[in-house]
PDB file as gemmi writes it, atoms N, CA and C in Angstrom:
CRYST1    1.000    1.000    1.000  90.00  90.00  90.00 P 1                      
ATOM      1  N   UNK A   1       0.833  -1.187   0.000  1.00  0.00           N  
ATOM      2  CA  UNK A   1       0.000   0.000   0.000  1.00  0.00           C  
ATOM      3  C   UNK A   1       0.876   1.248   0.000  1.00  0.00           C  
ATOM      4  N   UNK A   2       0.483   2.237  -0.782  1.00  0.00           N  
ATOM      5  CA  UNK A   2       1.189   3.513  -0.829  1.00  0.00           C  
ATOM      6  C   UNK A   2       0.947   4.287   0.458  1.00  0.00           C  
ATOM      7  N   UNK A   3       1.947   5.037   0.935  1.00  0.00           N  
ATOM      8  CA  UNK A   3       1.807   5.787   2.180  1.00  0.00           C  
ATOM      9  C   UNK A   3       0.997   7.072   2.016  1.00  0.00           C  
ATOM     10  N   UNK A   4       1.068   7.690   0.853  1.00  0.00           N  
ATOM     11  CA  UNK A   4       0.332   8.939   0.639  1.00  0.00           C  
ATOM     12  C   UNK A   4      -0.327   8.948  -0.729  1.00  0.00           C  
ATOM     13  N   UNK A   5      -1.341   9.735  -0.821  1.00  0.00           N  
ATOM     14  CA  UNK A   5      -2.047   9.948  -2.091  1.00  0.00           C  
ATOM     15  C   UNK A   5      -2.359  11.428  -2.153  1.00  0.00           C  
ATOM     16  N   UNK A   6      -1.882  12.101  -3.190  1.00  0.00           N  
ATOM     17  CA  UNK A   6      -2.113  13.531  -3.330  1.00  0.00           C  
ATOM     18  C   UNK A   6      -3.037  13.763  -4.510  1.00  0.00           C  
ATOM     19  N   UNK A   7      -4.137  14.447  -4.244  1.00  0.00           N  
ATOM     20  CA  UNK A   7      -5.158  14.714  -5.258  1.00  0.00           C  
ATOM     21  C   UNK A   7      -5.529  16.189  -5.188  1.00  0.00           C  
ATOM     22  N   UNK A   8      -5.705  16.823  -6.331  1.00  0.00           N  
ATOM     23  CA  UNK A   8      -6.202  18.199  -6.383  1.00  0.00           C  
ATOM     24  C   UNK A   8      -7.711  18.135  -6.617  1.00  0.00           C  
ATOM     25  N   UNK A   9      -8.535  18.460  -5.598  1.00  0.00           N  
ATOM     26  CA  UNK A   9      -9.984  18.351  -5.742  1.00  0.00           C  
ATOM     27  C   UNK A   9     -10.568  19.238  -6.843  1.00  0.00           C  
ATOM     28  N   UNK A  10      -9.842  20.281  -7.220  1.00  0.00           N  
ATOM     29  CA  UNK A  10     -10.351  21.179  -8.261  1.00  0.00           C  
ATOM     30  C   UNK A  10     -10.395  20.488  -9.620  1.00  0.00           C  
ATOM     31  N   UNK A  11      -9.613  19.419  -9.775  1.00  0.00           N  
ATOM     32  CA  UNK A  11      -9.521  18.763 -11.083  1.00  0.00           C  
ATOM     33  C   UNK A  11      -9.722  17.254 -10.989  1.00  0.00           C  
ATOM     34  N   UNK A  12     -10.668  16.806 -10.178  1.00  0.00           N  
ATOM     35  CA  UNK A  12     -10.862  15.364 -10.004  1.00  0.00           C  
ATOM     36  C   UNK A  12     -11.436  14.724 -11.264  1.00  0.00           C  
ATOM     37  N   UNK A  13     -10.789  13.661 -11.666  1.00  0.00           N  
ATOM     38  CA  UNK A  13     -11.269  12.887 -12.813  1.00  0.00           C  
ATOM     39  C   UNK A  13     -11.821  11.555 -12.302  1.00  0.00           C  
ATOM     40  N   UNK A  14     -12.409  10.797 -13.184  1.00  0.00           N  
ATOM     41  CA  UNK A  14     -12.886   9.466 -12.807  1.00  0.00           C  
ATOM     42  C   UNK A  14     -11.716   8.593 -12.338  1.00  0.00           C  
ATOM     43  N   UNK A  15     -10.567   8.768 -12.959  1.00  0.00           N  
ATOM     44  CA  UNK A  15      -9.374   8.016 -12.556  1.00  0.00           C  
ATOM     45  C   UNK A  15      -8.966   8.384 -11.128  1.00  0.00           C  
ATOM     46  N   UNK A  16      -9.055   9.693 -10.794  1.00  0.00           N  
ATOM     47  CA  UNK A  16      -8.733  10.125  -9.426  1.00  0.00           C  
ATOM     48  C   UNK A  16      -9.680   9.492  -8.418  1.00  0.00           C  
ATOM     49  N   UNK A  17     -10.986   9.491  -8.730  1.00  0.00           N  
ATOM     50  CA  UNK A  17     -11.960   8.883  -7.825  1.00  0.00           C  
ATOM     51  C   UNK A  17     -11.660   7.400  -7.632  1.00  0.00           C  
ATOM     52  N   UNK A  18     -11.264   6.721  -8.699  1.00  0.00           N  
ATOM     53  CA  UNK A  18     -10.897   5.301  -8.595  1.00  0.00           C  
ATOM     54  C   UNK A  18      -9.661   5.127  -7.722  1.00  0.00           C  
ATOM     55  N   UNK A  19      -8.690   6.035  -7.873  1.00  0.00           N  
ATOM     56  CA  UNK A  19      -7.474   5.958  -7.059  1.00  0.00           C  
ATOM     57  C   UNK A  19      -7.796   6.175  -5.581  1.00  0.00           C  
ATOM     58  N   UNK A  20      -8.717   7.100  -5.296  1.00  0.00           N  
ATOM     59  CA  UNK A  20      -9.125   7.347  -3.903  1.00  0.00           C  
ATOM     60  C   UNK A  20      -9.790   6.106  -3.330  1.00  0.00           C  
ATOM     61  N   UNK A  21     -10.706   5.524  -4.084  1.00  0.00           N  
ATOM     62  CA  UNK A  21     -11.413   4.330  -3.615  1.00  0.00           C  
ATOM     63  C   UNK A  21     -10.434   3.176  -3.393  1.00  0.00           C  
ATOM     64  N   UNK A  22      -9.511   2.995  -4.305  1.00  0.00           N  
ATOM     65  CA  UNK A  22      -8.517   1.932  -4.172  1.00  0.00           C  
ATOM     66  C   UNK A  22      -7.629   2.165  -2.945  1.00  0.00           C  
ATOM     67  N   UNK A  23      -7.219   3.414  -2.745  1.00  0.00           N  
ATOM     68  CA  UNK A  23      -6.387   3.775  -1.593  1.00  0.00           C  
ATOM     69  C   UNK A  23      -7.112   3.451  -0.291  1.00  0.00           C  
ATOM     70  N   UNK A  24      -8.391   3.839  -0.212  1.00  0.00           N  
ATOM     71  CA  UNK A  24      -9.172   3.583   0.999  1.00  0.00           C  
ATOM     72  C   UNK A  24      -9.410   2.090   1.208  1.00  0.00           C  
ATOM     73  N   UNK A  25      -9.679   1.366   0.136  1.00  0.00           N  
ATOM     74  CA  UNK A  25      -9.870  -0.086   0.254  1.00  0.00           C  
ATOM     75  C   UNK A  25      -8.591  -0.764   0.741  1.00  0.00           C  
ATOM     76  N   UNK A  26      -7.441  -0.356   0.183  1.00  0.00           N  
ATOM     77  CA  UNK A  26      -6.162  -0.927   0.613  1.00  0.00           C  
ATOM     78  C   UNK A  26      -5.907  -0.627   2.093  1.00  0.00           C  
ATOM     79  N   UNK A  27      -6.252   0.588   2.521  1.00  0.00           N  
ATOM     80  CA  UNK A  27      -6.070   0.966   3.926  1.00  0.00           C  
ATOM     81  C   UNK A  27      -6.961   0.119   4.822  1.00  0.00           C  
ATOM     82  N   UNK A  28      -8.207  -0.093   4.401  1.00  0.00           N  
ATOM     83  CA  UNK A  28      -9.137  -0.900   5.199  1.00  0.00           C  
ATOM     84  C   UNK A  28      -8.619  -2.323   5.338  1.00  0.00           C  
ATOM     85  N   UNK A  29      -8.151  -2.892   4.228  1.00  0.00           N  
ATOM     86  CA  UNK A  29      -7.642  -4.264   4.259  1.00  0.00           C  
ATOM     87  C   UNK A  29      -6.389  -4.393   5.131  1.00  0.00           C  
ATOM     88  N   UNK A  30      -5.583  -3.341   5.179  1.00  0.00           N  
ATOM     89  CA  UNK A  30      -4.355  -3.365   5.984  1.00  0.00           C  
ATOM     90  C   UNK A  30      -4.623  -2.972   7.431  1.00  0.00           C  
ATOM     91  N   UNK A  31      -5.855  -2.584   7.746  1.00  0.00           N  
ATOM     92  CA  UNK A  31      -6.181  -2.138   9.086  1.00  0.00           C  
ATOM     93  C   UNK A  31      -5.553  -0.780   9.416  1.00  0.00           C  
ATOM     94  N   UNK A  32      -5.282  -0.008   8.387  1.00  0.00           N  
ATOM     95  CA  UNK A  32      -4.616   1.291   8.572  1.00  0.00           C  
ATOM     96  C   UNK A  32      -5.638   2.387   8.832  1.00  0.00           C  
ATOM     97  N   UNK A  33      -5.162   3.453   9.422  1.00  0.00           N  
ATOM     98  CA  UNK A  33      -5.962   4.647   9.638  1.00  0.00           C  
ATOM     99  C   UNK A  33      -5.593   5.639   8.545  1.00  0.00           C  
ATOM    100  N   UNK A  34      -6.583   6.243   7.946  1.00  0.00           N  
ATOM    101  CA  UNK A  34      -6.345   7.235   6.896  1.00  0.00           C  
ATOM    102  C   UNK A  34      -6.569   8.618   7.478  1.00  0.00           C  
ATOM    103  N   UNK A  35      -5.602   9.498   7.274  1.00  0.00           N  
ATOM    104  CA  UNK A  35      -5.704  10.870   7.736  1.00  0.00           C  
ATOM    105  C   UNK A  35      -5.844  11.773   6.509  1.00  0.00           C  
ATOM    106  N   UNK A  36      -6.908  12.545   6.475  1.00  0.00           N  
ATOM    107  CA  UNK A  36      -7.120  13.477   5.370  1.00  0.00           C  
ATOM    108  C   UNK A  36      -6.671  14.863   5.801  1.00  0.00           C  
ATOM    109  N   UNK A  37      -6.002  15.565   4.917  1.00  0.00           N  
ATOM    110  CA  UNK A  37      -5.593  16.934   5.222  1.00  0.00           C  
ATOM    111  C   UNK A  37      -5.663  17.751   3.940  1.00  0.00           C  
ATOM    112  N   UNK A  38      -5.553  19.045   4.106  1.00  0.00           N  
ATOM    113  CA  UNK A  38      -5.557  19.920   2.947  1.00  0.00           C  
ATOM    114  C   UNK A  38      -4.382  20.877   3.051  1.00  0.00           C  
ATOM    115  N   UNK A  39      -3.977  21.376   1.915  1.00  0.00           N  
ATOM    116  CA  UNK A  39      -2.948  22.402   1.889  1.00  0.00           C  
ATOM    117  C   UNK A  39      -3.279  23.356   0.760  1.00  0.00           C  
ATOM    118  N   UNK A  40      -2.822  24.546   0.905  1.00  0.00           N  
ATOM    119  CA  UNK A  40      -3.021  25.537  -0.131  1.00  0.00           C  
ATOM    120  C   UNK A  40      -1.724  25.658  -0.916  1.00  0.00           C  
ATOM    121  N   UNK A  41      -1.828  25.513  -2.218  1.00  0.00           N  
ATOM    122  CA  UNK A  41      -0.644  25.721  -3.036  1.00  0.00           C  
ATOM    123  C   UNK A  41      -0.308  27.196  -2.978  1.00  0.00           C  
ATOM    124  N   UNK A  42       0.886  27.507  -2.538  1.00  0.00           N  
ATOM    125  CA  UNK A  42       1.283  28.892  -2.352  1.00  0.00           C  
ATOM    126  C   UNK A  42       2.634  29.129  -3.010  1.00  0.00           C  
ATOM    127  N   UNK A  43       2.862  30.380  -3.367  1.00  0.00           N  
ATOM    128  CA  UNK A  43       4.115  30.743  -4.026  1.00  0.00           C  
ATOM    129  C   UNK A  43       4.765  31.915  -3.306  1.00  0.00           C  
ATOM    130  N   UNK A  44       6.012  32.086  -3.559  1.00  0.00           N  
ATOM    131  CA  UNK A  44       6.760  33.205  -2.992  1.00  0.00           C  
ATOM    132  C   UNK A  44       6.431  34.474  -3.782  1.00  0.00           C  
ATOM    133  N   UNK A  45       6.723  35.639  -3.212  1.00  0.00           N  
ATOM    134  CA  UNK A  45       6.548  36.879  -3.964  1.00  0.00           C  
ATOM    135  C   UNK A  45       7.363  36.891  -5.264  1.00  0.00           C  
ATOM    136  N   UNK A  46       8.541  36.281  -5.246  1.00  0.00           N  
ATOM    137  CA  UNK A  46       9.367  36.226  -6.458  1.00  0.00           C  
ATOM    138  C   UNK A  46       8.661  35.428  -7.557  1.00  0.00           C  
ATOM    139  N   UNK A  47       8.065  34.287  -7.204  1.00  0.00           N  
ATOM    140  CA  UNK A  47       7.330  33.476  -8.183  1.00  0.00           C  
ATOM    141  C   UNK A  47       6.096  34.219  -8.677  1.00  0.00           C  
ATOM    142  N   UNK A  48       5.361  34.857  -7.777  1.00  0.00           N  
ATOM    143  CA  UNK A  48       4.188  35.658  -8.139  1.00  0.00           C  
ATOM    144  C   UNK A  48       4.610  36.737  -9.137  1.00  0.00           C  
ATOM    145  N   UNK A  49       5.705  37.430  -8.826  1.00  0.00           N  
ATOM    146  CA  UNK A  49       6.206  38.495  -9.689  1.00  0.00           C  
ATOM    147  C   UNK A  49       6.590  37.954 -11.067  1.00  0.00           C  
ATOM    148  N   UNK A  50       7.276  36.829 -11.092  1.00  0.00           N  
ATOM    149  CA  UNK A  50       7.702  36.240 -12.363  1.00  0.00           C  
ATOM    150  C   UNK A  50       6.505  35.880 -13.229  1.00  0.00           C  
ATOM    151  N   UNK A  51       5.481  35.295 -12.615  1.00  0.00           N  
ATOM    152  CA  UNK A  51       4.313  34.856 -13.376  1.00  0.00           C  
ATOM    153  C   UNK A  51       3.489  36.012 -13.923  1.00  0.00           C  
ATOM    154  N   UNK A  52       3.590  37.194 -13.286  1.00  0.00           N  
ATOM    155  CA  UNK A  52       2.831  38.359 -13.773  1.00  0.00           C  
ATOM    156  C   UNK A  52       3.739  39.417 -14.405  1.00  0.00           C  
ATOM    157  N   UNK A  53       4.996  39.070 -14.638  1.00  0.00           N  
ATOM    158  CA  UNK A  53       5.971  39.996 -15.230  1.00  0.00           C  
ATOM    159  C   UNK A  53       6.053  41.302 -14.448  1.00  0.00           C  
ATOM    160  N   UNK A  54       6.158  41.172 -13.152  1.00  0.00           N  
ATOM    161  CA  UNK A  54       6.300  42.313 -12.251  1.00  0.00           C  
ATOM    162  C   UNK A  54       7.627  42.148 -11.519  1.00  0.00           C  
ATOM    163  N   UNK A  55       8.040  43.192 -10.822  1.00  0.00           N  
ATOM    164  CA  UNK A  55       9.223  43.045  -9.986  1.00  0.00           C  
ATOM    165  C   UNK A  55       8.801  42.512  -8.616  1.00  0.00           C  
ATOM    166  N   UNK A  56       9.721  41.849  -7.960  1.00  0.00           N  
ATOM    167  CA  UNK A  56       9.461  41.342  -6.616  1.00  0.00           C  
ATOM    168  C   UNK A  56       9.181  42.504  -5.665  1.00  0.00           C  
ATOM    169  N   UNK A  57       9.905  43.614  -5.854  1.00  0.00           N  
ATOM    170  CA  UNK A  57       9.702  44.792  -4.997  1.00  0.00           C  
ATOM    171  C   UNK A  57       8.274  45.329  -5.137  1.00  0.00           C  
ATOM    172  N   UNK A  58       7.742  45.331  -6.360  1.00  0.00           N  
ATOM    173  CA  UNK A  58       6.366  45.791  -6.570  1.00  0.00           C  
ATOM    174  C   UNK A  58       5.384  44.872  -5.854  1.00  0.00           C  
ATOM    175  N   UNK A  59       5.615  43.569  -5.946  1.00  0.00           N  
ATOM    176  CA  UNK A  59       4.741  42.606  -5.267  1.00  0.00           C  
ATOM    177  C   UNK A  59       4.779  42.857  -3.760  1.00  0.00           C  
ATOM    178  N   UNK A  60       5.965  43.063  -3.208  1.00  0.00           N  
ATOM    179  CA  UNK A  60       6.074  43.311  -1.770  1.00  0.00           C  
ATOM    180  C   UNK A  60       5.374  44.616  -1.374  1.00  0.00           C  
ATOM    181  N   UNK A  61       5.459  45.647  -2.226  1.00  0.00           N  
ATOM    182  CA  UNK A  61       4.730  46.897  -1.941  1.00  0.00           C  
ATOM    183  C   UNK A  61       3.224  46.658  -1.972  1.00  0.00           C  
ATOM    184  N   UNK A  62       2.755  45.870  -2.938  1.00  0.00           N  
ATOM    185  CA  UNK A  62       1.316  45.578  -3.037  1.00  0.00           C  
ATOM    186  C   UNK A  62       0.839  44.741  -1.850  1.00  0.00           C  
ATOM    187  N   UNK A  63       1.685  43.859  -1.351  1.00  0.00           N  
ATOM    188  CA  UNK A  63       1.337  43.110  -0.142  1.00  0.00           C  
ATOM    189  C   UNK A  63       1.224  44.085   1.029  1.00  0.00           C  
ATOM    190  N   UNK A  64       2.188  44.982   1.136  1.00  0.00           N  
ATOM    191  CA  UNK A  64       2.199  45.951   2.245  1.00  0.00           C  
ATOM    192  C   UNK A  64       0.981  46.868   2.205  1.00  0.00           C  
ATOM    193  N   UNK A  65       0.537  47.280   0.999  1.00  0.00           N  
ATOM    194  CA  UNK A  65      -0.624  48.177   0.928  1.00  0.00           C  
ATOM    195  C   UNK A  65      -1.957  47.426   0.906  1.00  0.00           C  
ATOM    196  N   UNK A  66      -1.902  46.088   0.928  1.00  0.00           N  
ATOM    197  CA  UNK A  66      -3.116  45.285   1.025  1.00  0.00           C  
ATOM    198  C   UNK A  66      -3.761  44.911  -0.302  1.00  0.00           C  
ATOM    199  N   UNK A  67      -3.190  45.324  -1.433  1.00  0.00           N  
ATOM    200  CA  UNK A  67      -3.825  44.970  -2.706  1.00  0.00           C  
ATOM    201  C   UNK A  67      -3.518  43.538  -3.149  1.00  0.00           C  
ATOM    202  N   UNK A  68      -2.491  42.928  -2.565  1.00  0.00           N  
ATOM    203  CA  UNK A  68      -2.249  41.494  -2.752  1.00  0.00           C  
ATOM    204  C   UNK A  68      -2.330  40.866  -1.367  1.00  0.00           C  
ATOM    205  N   UNK A  69      -3.179  39.847  -1.249  1.00  0.00           N  
ATOM    206  CA  UNK A  69      -3.346  39.158   0.031  1.00  0.00           C  
ATOM    207  C   UNK A  69      -2.307  38.044   0.133  1.00  0.00           C  
ATOM    208  N   UNK A  70      -1.543  38.066   1.204  1.00  0.00           N  
ATOM    209  CA  UNK A  70      -0.502  37.064   1.409  1.00  0.00           C  
ATOM    210  C   UNK A  70      -0.536  36.592   2.855  1.00  0.00           C  
ATOM    211  N   UNK A  71       0.003  35.409   3.072  1.00  0.00           N  
ATOM    212  CA  UNK A  71       0.133  34.838   4.404  1.00  0.00           C  
ATOM    213  C   UNK A  71       1.606  34.884   4.774  1.00  0.00           C  
ATOM    214  N   UNK A  72       1.876  35.212   5.994  1.00  0.00           N  
ATOM    215  CA  UNK A  72       3.259  35.250   6.455  1.00  0.00           C  
ATOM    216  C   UNK A  72       3.580  33.921   7.135  1.00  0.00           C  
ATOM    217  N   UNK A  73       4.618  33.272   6.663  1.00  0.00           N  
ATOM    218  CA  UNK A  73       5.096  32.017   7.231  1.00  0.00           C  
ATOM    219  C   UNK A  73       6.499  32.303   7.742  1.00  0.00           C  
ATOM    220  N   UNK A  74       6.610  32.487   9.049  1.00  0.00           N  
ATOM    221  CA  UNK A  74       7.889  32.923   9.621  1.00  0.00           C  
ATOM    222  C   UNK A  74       8.146  34.341   9.162  1.00  0.00           C  
ATOM    223  N   UNK A  75       9.239  34.525   8.449  1.00  0.00           N  
ATOM    224  CA  UNK A  75       9.554  35.857   7.919  1.00  0.00           C  
ATOM    225  C   UNK A  75       9.248  35.969   6.427  1.00  0.00           C  
ATOM    226  N   UNK A  76       8.661  34.924   5.869  1.00  0.00           N  
ATOM    227  CA  UNK A  76       8.416  34.880   4.430  1.00  0.00           C  
ATOM    228  C   UNK A  76       6.935  35.013   4.106  1.00  0.00           C  
ATOM    229  N   UNK A  77       6.639  35.672   2.995  1.00  0.00           N  
ATOM    230  CA  UNK A  77       5.261  35.766   2.517  1.00  0.00           C  
ATOM    231  C   UNK A  77       4.983  34.615   1.560  1.00  0.00           C  
ATOM    232  N   UNK A  78       3.755  34.119   1.585  1.00  0.00           N  
ATOM    233  CA  UNK A  78       3.277  33.120   0.639  1.00  0.00           C  
ATOM    234  C   UNK A  78       1.952  33.602   0.086  1.00  0.00           C  
ATOM    235  N   UNK A  79       1.783  33.410  -1.223  1.00  0.00           N  
ATOM    236  CA  UNK A  79       0.589  33.902  -1.922  1.00  0.00           C  
ATOM    237  C   UNK A  79      -0.067  32.717  -2.616  1.00  0.00           C  
ATOM    238  N   UNK A  80      -1.379  32.598  -2.462  1.00  0.00           N  
ATOM    239  CA  UNK A  80      -2.096  31.453  -3.039  1.00  0.00           C  
ATOM    240  C   UNK A  80      -2.290  31.617  -4.543  1.00  0.00           C  
ATOM    241  N   UNK A  81      -2.515  30.497  -5.176  1.00  0.00           N  
ATOM    242  CA  UNK A  81      -2.831  30.477  -6.613  1.00  0.00           C  
ATOM    243  C   UNK A  81      -4.120  31.253  -6.877  1.00  0.00           C  
ATOM    244  N   UNK A  82      -5.090  31.120  -5.974  1.00  0.00           N  
ATOM    245  CA  UNK A  82      -6.359  31.845  -6.125  1.00  0.00           C  
ATOM    246  C   UNK A  82      -6.125  33.354  -6.089  1.00  0.00           C  
ATOM    247  N   UNK A  83      -5.204  33.803  -5.254  1.00  0.00           N  
ATOM    248  CA  UNK A  83      -4.897  35.232  -5.176  1.00  0.00           C  
ATOM    249  C   UNK A  83      -4.219  35.705  -6.453  1.00  0.00           C  
ATOM    250  N   UNK A  84      -3.379  34.876  -7.033  1.00  0.00           N  
ATOM    251  CA  UNK A  84      -2.760  35.215  -8.315  1.00  0.00           C  
ATOM    252  C   UNK A  84      -3.843  35.436  -9.368  1.00  0.00           C  
ATOM    253  N   UNK A  85      -4.799  34.526  -9.429  1.00  0.00           N  
ATOM    254  CA  UNK A  85      -5.886  34.652 -10.405  1.00  0.00           C  
ATOM    255  C   UNK A  85      -6.728  35.891 -10.132  1.00  0.00           C  
ATOM    256  N   UNK A  86      -7.061  36.127  -8.858  1.00  0.00           N  
ATOM    257  CA  UNK A  86      -7.880  37.285  -8.505  1.00  0.00           C  
ATOM    258  C   UNK A  86      -7.177  38.587  -8.866  1.00  0.00           C  
ATOM    259  N   UNK A  87      -5.922  38.711  -8.478  1.00  0.00           N  
ATOM    260  CA  UNK A  87      -5.167  39.933  -8.733  1.00  0.00           C  
ATOM    261  C   UNK A  87      -4.974  40.148 -10.237  1.00  0.00           C  
ATOM    262  N   UNK A  88      -4.654  39.097 -10.957  1.00  0.00           N  
ATOM    263  CA  UNK A  88      -4.460  39.183 -12.404  1.00  0.00           C  
ATOM    264  C   UNK A  88      -5.744  39.654 -13.089  1.00  0.00           C  
ATOM    265  N   UNK A  89      -6.868  39.060 -12.695  1.00  0.00           N  
ATOM    266  CA  UNK A  89      -8.163  39.456 -13.271  1.00  0.00           C  
ATOM    267  C   UNK A  89      -8.463  40.924 -12.953  1.00  0.00           C  
ATOM    268  N   UNK A  90      -8.214  41.325 -11.718  1.00  0.00           N  
ATOM    269  CA  UNK A  90      -8.452  42.706 -11.306  1.00  0.00           C  
ATOM    270  C   UNK A  90      -7.603  43.667 -12.140  1.00  0.00           C  
ATOM    271  N   UNK A  91      -6.362  43.309 -12.396  1.00  0.00           N  
ATOM    272  CA  UNK A  91      -5.493  44.164 -13.198  1.00  0.00           C  
ATOM    273  C   UNK A  91      -5.992  44.264 -14.639  1.00  0.00           C  
ATOM    274  N   UNK A  92      -6.481  43.170 -15.190  1.00  0.00           N  
ATOM    275  CA  UNK A  92      -7.017  43.181 -16.555  1.00  0.00           C  
ATOM    276  C   UNK A  92      -8.239  44.082 -16.649  1.00  0.00           C  
ATOM    277  N   UNK A  93      -9.107  43.999 -15.651  1.00  0.00           N  
ATOM    278  CA  UNK A  93     -10.299  44.858 -15.624  1.00  0.00           C  
ATOM    279  C   UNK A  93      -9.886  46.321 -15.556  1.00  0.00           C  
ATOM    280  N   UNK A  94      -8.932  46.641 -14.712  1.00  0.00           N  
ATOM    281  CA  UNK A  94      -8.455  48.036 -14.597  1.00  0.00           C  
ATOM    282  C   UNK A  94      -7.875  48.540 -15.918  1.00  0.00           C  
ATOM    283  N   UNK A  95      -7.098  47.704 -16.586  1.00  0.00           N  
ATOM    284  CA  UNK A  95      -6.518  48.111 -17.872  1.00  0.00           C  
ATOM    285  C   UNK A  95      -7.609  48.324 -18.914  1.00  0.00           C  
ATOM    286  N   UNK A  96      -8.599  47.428 -18.945  1.00  0.00           N  
ATOM    287  CA  UNK A  96      -9.691  47.564 -19.907  1.00  0.00           C  
ATOM    288  C   UNK A  96     -10.493  48.835 -19.650  1.00  0.00           C  
ATOM    289  N   UNK A  97     -10.758  49.124 -18.386  1.00  0.00           N  
ATOM    290  CA  UNK A  97     -11.495  50.344 -18.053  1.00  0.00           C  
ATOM    291  C   UNK A  97     -10.701  51.588 -18.430  1.00  0.00           C  
ATOM    292  N   UNK A  98      -9.388  51.563 -18.222  1.00  0.00           N  
ATOM    293  CA  UNK A  98      -8.547  52.712 -18.553  1.00  0.00           C  
ATOM    294  C   UNK A  98      -8.467  52.928 -20.067  1.00  0.00           C  
ATOM    295  N   UNK A  99      -8.531  51.852 -20.832  1.00  0.00           N  
ATOM    296  CA  UNK A  99      -8.416  51.944 -22.289  1.00  0.00           C  
ATOM    297  C   UNK A  99      -9.754  52.158 -22.988  1.00  0.00           C  
ATOM    298  N   UNK A 100     -10.865  51.991 -22.274  1.00  0.00           N  
ATOM    299  CA  UNK A 100     -12.188  52.068 -22.900  1.00  0.00           C  
ATOM    300  C   UNK A 100     -12.415  53.356 -23.692  1.00  0.00           C  
ATOM    301  N   UNK A 101     -12.102  54.550 -23.166  1.00  0.00           N  
ATOM    302  CA  UNK A 101     -12.339  55.767 -23.953  1.00  0.00           C  
ATOM    303  C   UNK A 101     -11.551  55.785 -25.261  1.00  0.00           C  
ATOM    304  N   UNK A 102     -10.317  55.326 -25.246  1.00  0.00           N  
ATOM    305  CA  UNK A 102      -9.508  55.293 -26.466  1.00  0.00           C  
ATOM    306  C   UNK A 102     -10.067  54.294 -27.473  1.00  0.00           C  
ATOM    307  N   UNK A 103     -10.515  53.156 -26.977  1.00  0.00           N  
ATOM    308  CA  UNK A 103     -11.089  52.140 -27.863  1.00  0.00           C  
ATOM    309  C   UNK A 103     -12.383  52.661 -28.494  1.00  0.00           C  
ATOM    310  N   UNK A 104     -13.230  53.278 -27.684  1.00  0.00           N  
ATOM    311  CA  UNK A 104     -14.472  53.851 -28.210  1.00  0.00           C  
ATOM    312  C   UNK A 104     -14.179  54.909 -29.266  1.00  0.00           C  
ATOM    313  N   UNK A 105     -13.214  55.775 -29.008  1.00  0.00           N  
ATOM    314  CA  UNK A 105     -12.860  56.819 -29.968  1.00  0.00           C  
ATOM    315  C   UNK A 105     -12.385  56.214 -31.275  1.00  0.00           C  
ATOM    316  N   UNK A 106     -11.596  55.163 -31.181  1.00  0.00           N  
ATOM    317  CA  UNK A 106     -11.100  54.510 -32.394  1.00  0.00           C  
ATOM    318  C   UNK A 106     -12.225  53.825 -33.156  1.00  0.00           C  
ATOM    319  N   UNK A 107     -13.122  53.164 -32.430  1.00  0.00           N  
ATOM    320  CA  UNK A 107     -14.222  52.451 -33.080  1.00  0.00           C  
ATOM    321  C   UNK A 107     -15.275  53.364 -33.679  1.00  0.00           C  
ATOM    322  N   UNK A 108     -15.586  54.441 -32.952  1.00  0.00           N  
ATOM    323  CA  UNK A 108     -16.689  55.305 -33.363  1.00  0.00           C  
ATOM    324  C   UNK A 108     -16.230  56.645 -33.903  1.00  0.00           C  
ATOM    325  N   UNK A 109     -14.936  56.827 -34.075  1.00  0.00           N  
ATOM    326  CA  UNK A 109     -14.405  58.030 -34.686  1.00  0.00           C  
ATOM    327  C   UNK A 109     -14.625  59.305 -33.910  1.00  0.00           C  
ATOM    328  N   UNK A 110     -14.656  59.214 -32.622  1.00  0.00           N  
ATOM    329  CA  UNK A 110     -14.885  60.430 -31.804  1.00  0.00           C  
ATOM    330  C   UNK A 110     -13.590  61.123 -31.497  1.00  0.00           C  
TER     331      UNK A 110                                                      
END                                                                             
């Protein structure tokens, strides 16, 4: 029997469900106790910055001003994948809103 099984619930396939069932059946047959836990996939400010083509210093400033939500682990910040998506989407909306007058002028000749 395998000691651990790691599954991302956001992307469960039929194969994953079968693997979970097999894992639990093997544990039952071995008389083992199964412990379920969760973790949040998190990245460093440097990784966040790289993925959004920003500087690490800018990311740290945004964490300090509250526009990027991060968790402090010891002396290090960690940022969730969900926060990356939220912040990225928010930035796209801001850019679209800022460009809207220029786009309208180009489309409608104003």
